[in-house]
All heavy atoms as atom14 arrays in JSON, in Angstrom:
{
  "sequence": "MDPPPTCPNCPARLLWKDTRETGPGKEDSWFWYCTGCHQAYVPTPDQKLRFTYAA",
  "atom14_mask": [
    [1, 1, 1, 1, 1, 1, 1, 1, 0, 0, 0, 0, 0, 0],
    [1, 1, 1, 1, 1, 1, 1, 1, 0, 0, 0, 0, 0, 0],
    [1, 1, 1, 1, 1, 1, 1, 0, 0, 0, 0, 0, 0, 0],
    [1, 1, 1, 1, 1, 1, 1, 0, 0, 0, 0, 0, 0, 0],
    [1, 1, 1, 1, 1, 1, 1, 0, 0, 0, 0, 0, 0, 0],
    [1, 1, 1, 1, 1, 1, 1, 0, 0, 0, 0, 0, 0, 0],
    [1, 1, 1, 1, 1, 1, 0, 0, 0, 0, 0, 0, 0, 0],
    [1, 1, 1, 1, 1, 1, 1, 0, 0, 0, 0, 0, 0, 0],
    [1, 1, 1, 1, 1, 1, 1, 1, 0, 0, 0, 0, 0, 0],
    [1, 1, 1, 1, 1, 1, 0, 0, 0, 0, 0, 0, 0, 0],
    [1, 1, 1, 1, 1, 1, 1, 0, 0, 0, 0, 0, 0, 0],
    [1, 1, 1, 1, 1, 0, 0, 0, 0, 0, 0, 0, 0, 0],
    [1, 1, 1, 1, 1, 1, 1, 1, 1, 1, 1, 0, 0, 0],
    [1, 1, 1, 1, 1, 1, 1, 1, 0, 0, 0, 0, 0, 0],
    [1, 1, 1, 1, 1, 1, 1, 1, 0, 0, 0, 0, 0, 0],
    [1, 1, 1, 1, 1, 1, 1, 1, 1, 1, 1, 1, 1, 1],
    [1, 1, 1, 1, 1, 1, 1, 1, 1, 0, 0, 0, 0, 0],
    [1, 1, 1, 1, 1, 1, 1, 1, 0, 0, 0, 0, 0, 0],
    [1, 1, 1, 1, 1, 1, 1, 0, 0, 0, 0, 0, 0, 0],
    [1, 1, 1, 1, 1, 1, 1, 1, 1, 1, 1, 0, 0, 0],
    [1, 1, 1, 1, 1, 1, 1, 1, 1, 0, 0, 0, 0, 0],
    [1, 1, 1, 1, 1, 1, 1, 0, 0, 0, 0, 0, 0, 0],
    [1, 1, 1, 1, 0, 0, 0, 0, 0, 0, 0, 0, 0, 0],
    [1, 1, 1, 1, 1, 1, 1, 0, 0, 0, 0, 0, 0, 0],
    [1, 1, 1, 1, 0, 0, 0, 0, 0, 0, 0, 0, 0, 0],
    [1, 1, 1, 1, 1, 1, 1, 1, 1, 0, 0, 0, 0, 0],
    [1, 1, 1, 1, 1, 1, 1, 1, 1, 0, 0, 0, 0, 0],
    [1, 1, 1, 1, 1, 1, 1, 1, 0, 0, 0, 0, 0, 0],
    [1, 1, 1, 1, 1, 1, 0, 0, 0, 0, 0, 0, 0, 0],
    [1, 1, 1, 1, 1, 1, 1, 1, 1, 1, 1, 1, 1, 1],
    [1, 1, 1, 1, 1, 1, 1, 1, 1, 1, 1, 0, 0, 0],
    [1, 1, 1, 1, 1, 1, 1, 1, 1, 1, 1, 1, 1, 1],
    [1, 1, 1, 1, 1, 1, 1, 1, 1, 1, 1, 1, 0, 0],
    [1, 1, 1, 1, 1, 1, 0, 0, 0, 0, 0, 0, 0, 0],
    [1, 1, 1, 1, 1, 1, 1, 0, 0, 0, 0, 0, 0, 0],
    [1, 1, 1, 1, 0, 0, 0, 0, 0, 0, 0, 0, 0, 0],
    [1, 1, 1, 1, 1, 1, 0, 0, 0, 0, 0, 0, 0, 0],
    [1, 1, 1, 1, 1, 1, 1, 1, 1, 1, 0, 0, 0, 0],
    [1, 1, 1, 1, 1, 1, 1, 1, 1, 0, 0, 0, 0, 0],
    [1, 1, 1, 1, 1, 0, 0, 0, 0, 0, 0, 0, 0, 0],
    [1, 1, 1, 1, 1, 1, 1, 1, 1, 1, 1, 1, 0, 0],
    [1, 1, 1, 1, 1, 1, 1, 0, 0, 0, 0, 0, 0, 0],
    [1, 1, 1, 1, 1, 1, 1, 0, 0, 0, 0, 0, 0, 0],
    [1, 1, 1, 1, 1, 1, 1, 0, 0, 0, 0, 0, 0, 0],
    [1, 1, 1, 1, 1, 1, 1, 0, 0, 0, 0, 0, 0, 0],
    [1, 1, 1, 1, 1, 1, 1, 1, 0, 0, 0, 0, 0, 0],
    [1, 1, 1, 1, 1, 1, 1, 1, 1, 0, 0, 0, 0, 0],
    [1, 1, 1, 1, 1, 1, 1, 1, 1, 0, 0, 0, 0, 0],
    [1, 1, 1, 1, 1, 1, 1, 1, 0, 0, 0, 0, 0, 0],
    [1, 1, 1, 1, 1, 1, 1, 1, 1, 1, 1, 0, 0, 0],
    [1, 1, 1, 1, 1, 1, 1, 1, 1, 1, 1, 0, 0, 0],
    [1, 1, 1, 1, 1, 1, 1, 0, 0, 0, 0, 0, 0, 0],
    [1, 1, 1, 1, 1, 1, 1, 1, 1, 1, 1, 1, 0, 0],
    [1, 1, 1, 1, 1, 0, 0, 0, 0, 0, 0, 0, 0, 0],
    [1, 1, 1, 1, 1, 0, 0, 0, 0, 0, 0, 0, 0, 0]
  ],
  "atom14_positions": [
    [[0.85, -1.18, 0.0], [0.0, 0.0, 0.0], [0.89, 1.23, 0.0], [1.9, 1.3, 0.68], [-0.9, -0.02, 1.23], [-1.89, 1.11, 1.24], [-3.19, 0.82, 2.44], [-2.79, 2.05, 3.63], [0.0, 0.0, 0.0], [0.0, 0.0, 0.0], [0.0, 0.0, 0.0], [0.0, 0.0, 0.0], [0.0, 0.0, 0.0], [0.0, 0.0, 0.0]],
    [[0.48, 2.24, -0.74], [1.21, 3.49, -0.81], [1.1, 4.25, 0.5], [0.05, 4.26, 1.14], [0.64, 4.39, -1.92], [0.87, 3.83, -3.3], [1.86, 3.09, -3.49], [0.06, 4.13, -4.19], [0.0, 0.0, 0.0], [0.0, 0.0, 0.0], [0.0, 0.0, 0.0], [0.0, 0.0, 0.0], [0.0, 0.0, 0.0], [0.0, 0.0, 0.0]],
    [[2.17, 4.93, 0.91], [2.07, 5.77, 2.1], [1.23, 7.01, 1.78], [1.16, 7.44, 0.62], [3.51, 6.15, 2.42], [4.22, 6.03, 1.11], [3.51, 4.94, 0.35], [0.0, 0.0, 0.0], [0.0, 0.0, 0.0], [0.0, 0.0, 0.0], [0.0, 0.0, 0.0], [0.0, 0.0, 0.0], [0.0, 0.0, 0.0], [0.0, 0.0, 0.0]],
    [[0.59, 7.59, 2.77], [-0.19, 8.81, 2.52], [0.74, 9.97, 2.16], [1.95, 9.91, 2.45], [-0.9, 9.06, 3.84], [-0.09, 8.35, 4.86], [0.55, 7.18, 4.15], [0.0, 0.0, 0.0], [0.0, 0.0, 0.0], [0.0, 0.0, 0.0], [0.0, 0.0, 0.0], [0.0, 0.0, 0.0], [0.0, 0.0, 0.0], [0.0, 0.0, 0.0]],
    [[0.2, 11.03, 1.58], [1.04, 12.18, 1.24], [1.48, 12.93, 2.5], [0.93, 12.73, 3.58], [0.12, 13.05, 0.37], [-1.26, 12.63, 0.73], [-1.18, 11.2, 1.15], [0.0, 0.0, 0.0], [0.0, 0.0, 0.0], [0.0, 0.0, 0.0], [0.0, 0.0, 0.0], [0.0, 0.0, 0.0], [0.0, 0.0, 0.0], [0.0, 0.0, 0.0]],
    [[2.46, 13.79, 2.32], [2.9, 14.65, 3.42], [2.1, 15.94, 3.41], [1.53, 16.35, 2.39], [4.4, 14.98, 3.32], [4.65, 15.59, 2.07], [5.24, 13.73, 3.48], [0.0, 0.0, 0.0], [0.0, 0.0, 0.0], [0.0, 0.0, 0.0], [0.0, 0.0, 0.0], [0.0, 0.0, 0.0], [0.0, 0.0, 0.0], [0.0, 0.0, 0.0]],
    [[2.08, 16.61, 4.55], [1.35, 17.86, 4.69], [2.08, 18.99, 3.95], [3.3, 19.11, 4.07], [1.23, 18.2, 6.18], [0.43, 19.79, 6.5], [0.0, 0.0, 0.0], [0.0, 0.0, 0.0], [0.0, 0.0, 0.0], [0.0, 0.0, 0.0], [0.0, 0.0, 0.0], [0.0, 0.0, 0.0], [0.0, 0.0, 0.0], [0.0, 0.0, 0.0]],
    [[1.36, 19.83, 3.22], [2.01, 20.96, 2.54], [2.62, 21.96, 3.52], [3.62, 22.6, 3.21], [0.88, 21.63, 1.75], [-0.24, 20.66, 1.72], [-0.06, 19.73, 2.87], [0.0, 0.0, 0.0], [0.0, 0.0, 0.0], [0.0, 0.0, 0.0], [0.0, 0.0, 0.0], [0.0, 0.0, 0.0], [0.0, 0.0, 0.0], [0.0, 0.0, 0.0]],
    [[2.04, 22.08, 4.72], [2.56, 23.02, 5.72], [3.59, 22.4, 6.65], [4.4, 23.11, 7.25], [1.41, 23.58, 6.58], [0.47, 24.43, 5.77], [0.89, 25.18, 4.9], [-0.81, 24.31, 6.04], [0.0, 0.0, 0.0], [0.0, 0.0, 0.0], [0.0, 0.0, 0.0], [0.0, 0.0, 0.0], [0.0, 0.0, 0.0], [0.0, 0.0, 0.0]],
    [[3.53, 21.1, 6.84], [4.43, 20.37, 7.75], [5.04, 19.2, 6.98], [4.62, 18.06, 7.17], [3.67, 19.84, 8.96], [2.63, 21.02, 9.82], [0.0, 0.0, 0.0], [0.0, 0.0, 0.0], [0.0, 0.0, 0.0], [0.0, 0.0, 0.0], [0.0, 0.0, 0.0], [0.0, 0.0, 0.0], [0.0, 0.0, 0.0], [0.0, 0.0, 0.0]],
    [[6.0, 19.45, 6.09], [6.51, 18.4, 5.21], [7.06, 17.15, 5.9], [7.15, 16.09, 5.29], [7.62, 19.09, 4.41], [7.32, 20.54, 4.52], [6.61, 20.74, 5.83], [0.0, 0.0, 0.0], [0.0, 0.0, 0.0], [0.0, 0.0, 0.0], [0.0, 0.0, 0.0], [0.0, 0.0, 0.0], [0.0, 0.0, 0.0], [0.0, 0.0, 0.0]],
    [[7.37, 17.24, 7.18], [7.88, 16.08, 7.89], [6.76, 15.16, 8.38], [7.01, 14.06, 8.86], [8.73, 16.52, 9.07], [0.0, 0.0, 0.0], [0.0, 0.0, 0.0], [0.0, 0.0, 0.0], [0.0, 0.0, 0.0], [0.0, 0.0, 0.0], [0.0, 0.0, 0.0], [0.0, 0.0, 0.0], [0.0, 0.0, 0.0], [0.0, 0.0, 0.0]],
    [[5.5, 15.6, 8.26], [4.37, 14.82, 8.77], [3.54, 14.22, 7.64], [3.25, 14.88, 6.65], [3.44, 15.7, 9.6], [4.06, 16.16, 10.89], [3.01, 16.93, 11.68], [3.52, 17.39, 12.93], [3.39, 16.73, 14.08], [2.75, 15.6, 14.11], [3.9, 17.23, 15.19], [0.0, 0.0, 0.0], [0.0, 0.0, 0.0], [0.0, 0.0, 0.0]],
    [[3.15, 12.97, 7.84], [2.22, 12.32, 6.91], [0.8, 12.74, 7.27], [0.49, 12.98, 8.44], [2.34, 10.8, 7.0], [3.66, 10.2, 6.56], [3.66, 8.7, 6.81], [3.94, 10.5, 5.11], [0.0, 0.0, 0.0], [0.0, 0.0, 0.0], [0.0, 0.0, 0.0], [0.0, 0.0, 0.0], [0.0, 0.0, 0.0], [0.0, 0.0, 0.0]],
    [[-0.06, 12.8, 6.27], [-1.47, 13.12, 6.5], [-2.23, 11.87, 6.91], [-1.92, 10.76, 6.47], [-2.09, 13.73, 5.25], [-1.51, 15.07, 4.82], [-2.12, 15.49, 3.49], [-1.74, 16.14, 5.88], [0.0, 0.0, 0.0], [0.0, 0.0, 0.0], [0.0, 0.0, 0.0], [0.0, 0.0, 0.0], [0.0, 0.0, 0.0], [0.0, 0.0, 0.0]],
    [[-3.22, 12.06, 7.74], [-4.1, 10.97, 8.18], [-5.38, 11.04, 7.37], [-5.88, 12.12, 7.05], [-4.45, 11.13, 9.66], [-3.31, 10.79, 10.55], [-2.29, 11.61, 10.92], [-3.05, 9.53, 11.16], [-1.42, 10.95, 11.73], [-1.87, 9.66, 11.9], [-3.7, 8.31, 11.17], [-1.33, 8.62, 12.63], [-3.16, 7.28, 11.9], [-1.99, 7.43, 12.62]],
    [[-5.95, 9.88, 7.08], [-7.23, 9.81, 6.37], [-8.34, 9.97, 7.41], [-8.54, 9.1, 8.25], [-7.33, 8.47, 5.64], [-8.56, 8.34, 4.79], [-8.55, 7.01, 4.06], [-9.84, 6.75, 3.36], [-9.86, 5.43, 2.74], [0.0, 0.0, 0.0], [0.0, 0.0, 0.0], [0.0, 0.0, 0.0], [0.0, 0.0, 0.0], [0.0, 0.0, 0.0]],
    [[-9.03, 11.09, 7.36], [-10.09, 11.41, 8.31], [-11.41, 10.87, 7.77], [-11.97, 11.38, 6.82], [-10.17, 12.91, 8.51], [-11.21, 13.32, 9.55], [-11.97, 12.46, 10.02], [-11.25, 14.52, 9.88], [0.0, 0.0, 0.0], [0.0, 0.0, 0.0], [0.0, 0.0, 0.0], [0.0, 0.0, 0.0], [0.0, 0.0, 0.0], [0.0, 0.0, 0.0]],
    [[-11.9, 9.81, 8.4], [-13.14, 9.15, 7.95], [-14.27, 9.31, 8.97], [-15.21, 8.53, 8.96], [-12.89, 7.66, 7.69], [-12.41, 7.05, 8.89], [-11.87, 7.45, 6.58], [0.0, 0.0, 0.0], [0.0, 0.0, 0.0], [0.0, 0.0, 0.0], [0.0, 0.0, 0.0], [0.0, 0.0, 0.0], [0.0, 0.0, 0.0], [0.0, 0.0, 0.0]],
    [[-14.17, 10.3, 9.84], [-15.2, 10.46, 10.88], [-16.59, 10.7, 10.32], [-17.58, 10.41, 10.98], [-14.82, 11.62, 11.82], [-13.62, 11.29, 12.69], [-13.25, 12.45, 13.54], [-12.64, 13.46, 12.68], [-12.2, 14.62, 13.11], [-12.32, 14.96, 14.36], [-11.65, 15.48, 12.28], [0.0, 0.0, 0.0], [0.0, 0.0, 0.0], [0.0, 0.0, 0.0]],
    [[-16.69, 11.25, 9.13], [-18.0, 11.58, 8.55], [-18.48, 10.52, 7.56], [-19.42, 10.75, 6.84], [-17.95, 12.94, 7.87], [-17.63, 14.08, 8.81], [-18.68, 14.25, 9.9], [-19.88, 14.1, 9.6], [-18.29, 14.52, 11.05], [0.0, 0.0, 0.0], [0.0, 0.0, 0.0], [0.0, 0.0, 0.0], [0.0, 0.0, 0.0], [0.0, 0.0, 0.0]],
    [[-17.81, 9.36, 7.51], [-18.25, 8.3, 6.61], [-18.94, 7.21, 7.41], [-18.83, 7.14, 8.62], [-17.05, 7.69, 5.85], [-16.16, 7.11, 6.79], [-16.31, 8.72, 5.03], [0.0, 0.0, 0.0], [0.0, 0.0, 0.0], [0.0, 0.0, 0.0], [0.0, 0.0, 0.0], [0.0, 0.0, 0.0], [0.0, 0.0, 0.0], [0.0, 0.0, 0.0]],
    [[-19.67, 6.38, 6.73], [-20.35, 5.27, 7.4], [-21.53, 4.8, 6.58], [-21.83, 5.35, 5.52], [0.0, 0.0, 0.0], [0.0, 0.0, 0.0], [0.0, 0.0, 0.0], [0.0, 0.0, 0.0], [0.0, 0.0, 0.0], [0.0, 0.0, 0.0], [0.0, 0.0, 0.0], [0.0, 0.0, 0.0], [0.0, 0.0, 0.0], [0.0, 0.0, 0.0]],
    [[-22.22, 3.78, 7.06], [-23.38, 3.25, 6.33], [-24.42, 4.34, 6.09], [-24.75, 5.11, 6.99], [-23.92, 2.17, 7.27], [-22.76, 1.78, 8.11], [-21.94, 3.02, 8.28], [0.0, 0.0, 0.0], [0.0, 0.0, 0.0], [0.0, 0.0, 0.0], [0.0, 0.0, 0.0], [0.0, 0.0, 0.0], [0.0, 0.0, 0.0], [0.0, 0.0, 0.0]],
    [[-24.87, 4.43, 4.86], [-25.9, 5.4, 4.5], [-25.37, 6.8, 4.25], [-26.14, 7.7, 3.97], [0.0, 0.0, 0.0], [0.0, 0.0, 0.0], [0.0, 0.0, 0.0], [0.0, 0.0, 0.0], [0.0, 0.0, 0.0], [0.0, 0.0, 0.0], [0.0, 0.0, 0.0], [0.0, 0.0, 0.0], [0.0, 0.0, 0.0], [0.0, 0.0, 0.0]],
    [[-24.06, 7.0, 4.35], [-23.47, 8.32, 4.09], [-22.61, 8.26, 2.84], [-22.09, 7.21, 2.49], [-22.6, 8.75, 5.27], [-23.36, 9.04, 6.53], [-22.42, 9.61, 7.57], [-23.19, 10.0, 8.81], [-22.31, 10.64, 9.79], [0.0, 0.0, 0.0], [0.0, 0.0, 0.0], [0.0, 0.0, 0.0], [0.0, 0.0, 0.0], [0.0, 0.0, 0.0]],
    [[-22.47, 9.4, 2.21], [-21.59, 9.5, 1.06], [-20.16, 9.21, 1.5], [-19.75, 9.58, 2.6], [-21.68, 10.91, 0.48], [-20.84, 11.13, -0.74], [-20.93, 12.56, -1.25], [-21.82, 13.29, -0.84], [-20.07, 12.92, -2.08], [0.0, 0.0, 0.0], [0.0, 0.0, 0.0], [0.0, 0.0, 0.0], [0.0, 0.0, 0.0], [0.0, 0.0, 0.0]],
    [[-19.4, 8.53, 0.65], [-18.01, 8.22, 0.99], [-17.17, 9.47, 0.8], [-16.53, 9.66, -0.22], [-17.49, 7.06, 0.14], [-16.12, 6.62, 0.6], [-15.8, 6.78, 1.78], [-15.36, 6.11, -0.25], [0.0, 0.0, 0.0], [0.0, 0.0, 0.0], [0.0, 0.0, 0.0], [0.0, 0.0, 0.0], [0.0, 0.0, 0.0], [0.0, 0.0, 0.0]],
    [[-17.2, 10.34, 1.77], [-16.48, 11.6, 1.7], [-15.48, 11.65, 2.85], [-15.86, 11.62, 4.01], [-17.46, 12.77, 1.81], [-16.78, 13.99, 1.77], [0.0, 0.0, 0.0], [0.0, 0.0, 0.0], [0.0, 0.0, 0.0], [0.0, 0.0, 0.0], [0.0, 0.0, 0.0], [0.0, 0.0, 0.0], [0.0, 0.0, 0.0], [0.0, 0.0, 0.0]],
    [[-14.21, 11.72, 2.53], [-13.18, 11.78, 3.55], [-12.17, 12.85, 3.19], [-12.15, 13.35, 2.08], [-12.5, 10.42, 3.74], [-11.91, 9.83, 2.49], [-12.54, 9.02, 1.59], [-10.58, 10.01, 1.99], [-11.7, 8.68, 0.58], [-10.48, 9.26, 0.8], [-9.47, 10.71, 2.42], [-9.31, 9.22, 0.05], [-8.3, 10.66, 1.69], [-8.23, 9.92, 0.51]],
    [[-11.36, 13.23, 4.15], [-10.37, 14.29, 3.97], [-9.03, 13.84, 4.52], [-8.96, 12.93, 5.33], [-10.81, 15.56, 4.72], [-12.09, 16.12, 4.21], [-13.29, 15.78, 4.78], [-12.09, 16.99, 3.14], [-14.48, 16.28, 4.29], [-13.28, 17.51, 2.65], [-14.48, 17.15, 3.22], [0.0, 0.0, 0.0], [0.0, 0.0, 0.0], [0.0, 0.0, 0.0]],
    [[-7.98, 14.48, 4.07], [-6.67, 14.31, 4.69], [-6.61, 15.28, 5.87], [-7.12, 16.39, 5.79], [-5.55, 14.66, 3.72], [-5.37, 13.7, 2.59], [-5.48, 14.0, 1.26], [-5.02, 12.33, 2.66], [-5.23, 12.88, 0.51], [-4.94, 11.83, 1.34], [-4.77, 11.44, 3.7], [-4.62, 10.52, 1.05], [-4.45, 10.13, 3.42], [-4.37, 9.68, 2.09]],
    [[-5.97, 14.85, 6.96], [-5.87, 15.69, 8.15], [-4.44, 15.65, 8.67], [-3.82, 14.58, 8.74], [-6.82, 15.19, 9.24], [-6.78, 16.01, 10.49], [-7.38, 17.25, 10.55], [-6.11, 15.54, 11.62], [-7.34, 18.02, 11.7], [-6.06, 16.3, 12.77], [-6.67, 17.54, 12.8], [-6.6, 18.29, 13.94], [0.0, 0.0, 0.0], [0.0, 0.0, 0.0]],
    [[-3.91, 16.81, 9.05], [-2.57, 16.9, 9.6], [-2.67, 17.1, 11.11], [-3.34, 18.03, 11.57], [-1.8, 18.06, 8.98], [-0.14, 18.25, 9.69], [0.0, 0.0, 0.0], [0.0, 0.0, 0.0], [0.0, 0.0, 0.0], [0.0, 0.0, 0.0], [0.0, 0.0, 0.0], [0.0, 0.0, 0.0], [0.0, 0.0, 0.0], [0.0, 0.0, 0.0]],
    [[-1.99, 16.24, 11.87], [-2.0, 16.37, 13.33], [-1.04, 17.46, 13.81], [-1.06, 17.82, 14.98], [-1.64, 15.04, 14.01], [-0.35, 14.62, 13.56], [-2.68, 13.98, 13.7], [0.0, 0.0, 0.0], [0.0, 0.0, 0.0], [0.0, 0.0, 0.0], [0.0, 0.0, 0.0], [0.0, 0.0, 0.0], [0.0, 0.0, 0.0], [0.0, 0.0, 0.0]],
    [[-0.22, 17.98, 12.91], [0.71, 19.05, 13.29], [0.06, 20.42, 13.24], [0.0, 21.14, 14.23], [0.0, 0.0, 0.0], [0.0, 0.0, 0.0], [0.0, 0.0, 0.0], [0.0, 0.0, 0.0], [0.0, 0.0, 0.0], [0.0, 0.0, 0.0], [0.0, 0.0, 0.0], [0.0, 0.0, 0.0], [0.0, 0.0, 0.0], [0.0, 0.0, 0.0]],
    [[-0.48, 20.78, 12.07], [-1.08, 22.12, 11.9], [-2.61, 22.08, 12.0], [-3.26, 23.11, 11.91], [-0.66, 22.72, 10.57], [-1.21, 21.82, 9.11], [0.0, 0.0, 0.0], [0.0, 0.0, 0.0], [0.0, 0.0, 0.0], [0.0, 0.0, 0.0], [0.0, 0.0, 0.0], [0.0, 0.0, 0.0], [0.0, 0.0, 0.0], [0.0, 0.0, 0.0]],
    [[-3.19, 20.87, 12.18], [-4.64, 20.7, 12.35], [-5.45, 21.21, 11.17], [-6.56, 21.7, 11.33], [-5.12, 21.36, 13.65], [-4.37, 20.88, 14.85], [-4.59, 19.64, 15.41], [-3.38, 21.46, 15.56], [-3.78, 19.49, 16.43], [-3.02, 20.57, 16.56], [0.0, 0.0, 0.0], [0.0, 0.0, 0.0], [0.0, 0.0, 0.0], [0.0, 0.0, 0.0]],
    [[-4.89, 21.05, 9.98], [-5.58, 21.44, 8.76], [-6.13, 20.21, 8.07], [-5.54, 19.13, 8.14], [-4.61, 22.16, 7.81], [-4.12, 23.49, 8.31], [-5.22, 24.52, 8.32], [-5.96, 24.68, 7.36], [-5.31, 25.23, 9.43], [0.0, 0.0, 0.0], [0.0, 0.0, 0.0], [0.0, 0.0, 0.0], [0.0, 0.0, 0.0], [0.0, 0.0, 0.0]],
    [[-7.25, 20.38, 7.39], [-7.84, 19.33, 6.57], [-7.62, 19.69, 5.11], [-7.65, 20.86, 4.74], [-9.32, 19.18, 6.86], [0.0, 0.0, 0.0], [0.0, 0.0, 0.0], [0.0, 0.0, 0.0], [0.0, 0.0, 0.0], [0.0, 0.0, 0.0], [0.0, 0.0, 0.0], [0.0, 0.0, 0.0], [0.0, 0.0, 0.0], [0.0, 0.0, 0.0]],
    [[-7.37, 18.67, 4.3], [-7.13, 18.88, 2.88], [-8.01, 17.92, 2.09], [-8.18, 16.76, 2.46], [-5.66, 18.6, 2.54], [-4.71, 19.5, 3.29], [-4.13, 19.08, 4.47], [-4.43, 20.77, 2.82], [-3.27, 19.91, 5.18], [-3.57, 21.6, 3.51], [-2.99, 21.16, 4.69], [-2.16, 21.99, 5.39], [0.0, 0.0, 0.0], [0.0, 0.0, 0.0]],
    [[-8.54, 18.4, 0.98], [-9.36, 17.58, 0.1], [-8.42, 16.71, -0.74], [-7.45, 17.22, -1.31], [-10.22, 18.48, -0.83], [-11.01, 17.63, -1.83], [-11.13, 19.35, -0.01], [0.0, 0.0, 0.0], [0.0, 0.0, 0.0], [0.0, 0.0, 0.0], [0.0, 0.0, 0.0], [0.0, 0.0, 0.0], [0.0, 0.0, 0.0], [0.0, 0.0, 0.0]],
    [[-8.67, 15.4, -0.8], [-7.82, 14.54, -1.62], [-8.03, 14.82, -3.11], [-9.11, 15.23, -3.53], [-8.27, 13.13, -1.26], [-9.63, 13.28, -0.68], [-9.72, 14.65, -0.11], [0.0, 0.0, 0.0], [0.0, 0.0, 0.0], [0.0, 0.0, 0.0], [0.0, 0.0, 0.0], [0.0, 0.0, 0.0], [0.0, 0.0, 0.0], [0.0, 0.0, 0.0]],
    [[-6.97, 14.6, -3.87], [-7.07, 14.74, -5.32], [-7.91, 13.59, -5.88], [-8.08, 12.56, -5.2], [-5.68, 14.72, -5.98], [-5.11, 13.42, -5.77], [-4.77, 15.81, -5.42], [0.0, 0.0, 0.0], [0.0, 0.0, 0.0], [0.0, 0.0, 0.0], [0.0, 0.0, 0.0], [0.0, 0.0, 0.0], [0.0, 0.0, 0.0], [0.0, 0.0, 0.0]],
    [[-8.42, 13.71, -7.09], [-9.16, 12.58, -7.68], [-8.33, 11.29, -7.71], [-8.84, 10.21, -7.44], [-9.51, 13.07, -9.08], [-9.59, 14.56, -8.94], [-8.51, 14.9, -7.95], [0.0, 0.0, 0.0], [0.0, 0.0, 0.0], [0.0, 0.0, 0.0], [0.0, 0.0, 0.0], [0.0, 0.0, 0.0], [0.0, 0.0, 0.0], [0.0, 0.0, 0.0]],
    [[-7.03, 11.4, -8.01], [-6.16, 10.23, -8.03], [-6.05, 9.62, -6.62], [-6.11, 8.4, -6.46], [-4.77, 10.61, -8.54], [-3.81, 9.44, -8.51], [-4.12, 8.41, -9.15], [-2.77, 9.54, -7.83], [0.0, 0.0, 0.0], [0.0, 0.0, 0.0], [0.0, 0.0, 0.0], [0.0, 0.0, 0.0], [0.0, 0.0, 0.0], [0.0, 0.0, 0.0]],
    [[-5.91, 10.46, -5.61], [-5.83, 9.97, -4.23], [-7.15, 9.31, -3.81], [-7.14, 8.31, -3.1], [-5.48, 11.1, -3.28], [-4.06, 11.59, -3.45], [-3.8, 12.86, -2.67], [-4.71, 13.58, -2.26], [-2.53, 13.15, -2.45], [0.0, 0.0, 0.0], [0.0, 0.0, 0.0], [0.0, 0.0, 0.0], [0.0, 0.0, 0.0], [0.0, 0.0, 0.0]],
    [[-8.27, 9.87, -4.25], [-9.58, 9.26, -3.92], [-9.63, 7.83, -4.46], [-10.08, 6.93, -3.77], [-10.73, 10.07, -4.52], [-11.09, 11.3, -3.75], [-11.73, 10.96, -2.45], [-13.21, 11.24, -2.48], [-13.82, 11.1, -1.17], [0.0, 0.0, 0.0], [0.0, 0.0, 0.0], [0.0, 0.0, 0.0], [0.0, 0.0, 0.0], [0.0, 0.0, 0.0]],
    [[-9.16, 7.63, -5.69], [-9.17, 6.3, -6.28], [-8.19, 5.36, -5.55], [-8.52, 4.22, -5.27], [-8.79, 6.36, -7.76], [-9.83, 6.92, -8.7], [-9.26, 7.06, -10.11], [-11.06, 6.02, -8.71], [0.0, 0.0, 0.0], [0.0, 0.0, 0.0], [0.0, 0.0, 0.0], [0.0, 0.0, 0.0], [0.0, 0.0, 0.0], [0.0, 0.0, 0.0]],
    [[-7.0, 5.85, -5.25], [-5.97, 4.99, -4.64], [-6.22, 4.69, -3.18], [-5.86, 3.62, -2.71], [-4.6, 5.67, -4.79], [-4.09, 5.61, -6.19], [-2.71, 6.21, -6.41], [-1.88, 6.36, -5.25], [-1.14, 7.44, -5.0], [-1.15, 8.45, -5.82], [-0.38, 7.5, -3.92], [0.0, 0.0, 0.0], [0.0, 0.0, 0.0], [0.0, 0.0, 0.0]],
    [[-6.82, 5.6, -2.43], [-6.92, 5.43, -0.99], [-8.33, 5.15, -0.46], [-8.49, 4.83, 0.7], [-6.35, 6.66, -0.27], [-4.86, 6.8, -0.44], [-4.34, 7.64, -1.4], [-3.99, 6.1, 0.36], [-2.98, 7.78, -1.56], [-2.62, 6.21, 0.21], [-2.11, 7.06, -0.76], [0.0, 0.0, 0.0], [0.0, 0.0, 0.0], [0.0, 0.0, 0.0]],
    [[-9.37, 5.25, -1.27], [-10.72, 4.98, -0.77], [-10.9, 3.52, -0.42], [-11.42, 3.17, 0.63], [-11.78, 5.44, -1.78], [-11.71, 6.85, -1.89], [-13.19, 5.05, -1.33], [0.0, 0.0, 0.0], [0.0, 0.0, 0.0], [0.0, 0.0, 0.0], [0.0, 0.0, 0.0], [0.0, 0.0, 0.0], [0.0, 0.0, 0.0], [0.0, 0.0, 0.0]],
    [[-10.45, 2.63, -1.27], [-10.63, 1.2, -1.03], [-9.28, 0.51, -0.92], [-9.15, -0.64, -1.31], [-11.47, 0.57, -2.14], [-12.83, 1.21, -2.25], [-13.14, 2.04, -3.3], [-13.79, 0.99, -1.26], [-14.39, 2.64, -3.39], [-15.03, 1.58, -1.35], [-15.33, 2.39, -2.41], [-16.56, 2.98, -2.49], [0.0, 0.0, 0.0], [0.0, 0.0, 0.0]],
    [[-8.3, 1.19, -0.38], [-6.95, 0.63, -0.28], [-6.94, -0.6, 0.62], [-7.63, -0.65, 1.64], [-5.99, 1.66, 0.26], [0.0, 0.0, 0.0], [0.0, 0.0, 0.0], [0.0, 0.0, 0.0], [0.0, 0.0, 0.0], [0.0, 0.0, 0.0], [0.0, 0.0, 0.0], [0.0, 0.0, 0.0], [0.0, 0.0, 0.0], [0.0, 0.0, 0.0]],
    [[-6.18, -1.57, 0.23], [-6.07, -2.8, 1.02], [-4.86, -2.75, 1.91], [-3.94, -2.04, 1.71], [-6.0, -4.0, 0.1], [0.0, 0.0, 0.0], [0.0, 0.0, 0.0], [0.0, 0.0, 0.0], [0.0, 0.0, 0.0], [0.0, 0.0, 0.0], [0.0, 0.0, 0.0], [0.0, 0.0, 0.0], [0.0, 0.0, 0.0], [0.0, 0.0, 0.0]]
  ]
}
């Protein structure tokens, strides 16, 4: 599996996949989240494909 991208503001930190708003009956909408600067980032279309159903 590919590692997640790094944060644009904190290049030493990897982004976390924030799935708190996903679940049964909800749209599969998730964001990247940085624990350093506490910013959320929208994944690119390529990242959505690679990381939504990653094994």
